[in-house]
Residue, then its C-alpha position, 0 to 999 in steps of 0.5 A: m500500500t502506497t503512503y503519501v505525505f504532503t510537502p510544500d512541492g506536492l505529494m511525496d511517496k514515502s516508499t520511493g521519495i518521489v514527489t508528485p507536484f500538485n498539478r492543475n491545467g499544466r501549472v503547479f497548484r498549491p492549496q491556498i489558505n485564506t489567513s486574511d482578516d479582510q472581508e467584503p463590508t458586512m453588517s453586524m447583526a449585533d449593532g447594525k454597523y458595517y465591518t471589513s474586518k472579521a476580528k472587529m465584527r466579532e468584537s461587536y458580538k461581545p457585551g462591551g461591543n454592542p449597545q445591548g450589552a449582550t453576548f451574541v453567537e456567530v452561527g453561519d451555516d453550521q447545522s451541528y446545533k440542529k443535530q445535537a438538539q435532535i439527539n437531546r430530544k426525548p420522545d413524548e411517551k404520552t403522545i406516542a401511546d395516544s396515537v397507537d391507541r387511536a390507530f388500533a381503535d380506528l382499525n377495530n372499528g373498520r376505519f382505516s386509510e389507504 
C-alpha cells in the first residue's frame, strides 16, 4: 500500500521519495489558505454597523461591543446545533401511546386509510 505525505512541492511517496507536484491545467497548484482578516463590508447583526474586518465584527458580538450589552453567537451555516438538539430530544411517551391507541381503535372499528 502506497503512503503519501504532503510537502510544500506536492505529494511525496514515502516508499520511493518521489514527489508528485500538485498539478492543475499544466501549472503547479498549491492549496491556498485564506489567513486574511479582510472581508467584503458586512453588517453586524449585533449593532447594525458595517465591518471589513472579521476580528472587529466579532468584537461587536461581545457585551462591551454592542449597545445591548449582550453576548451574541456567530452561527453561519453550521447545522451541528440542529443535530445535537435532535439527539437531546426525548420522545413524548404520552403522545406516542395516544396515537397507537387511536390507530388500533380506528382499525377495530373498520376505519382505516389507504
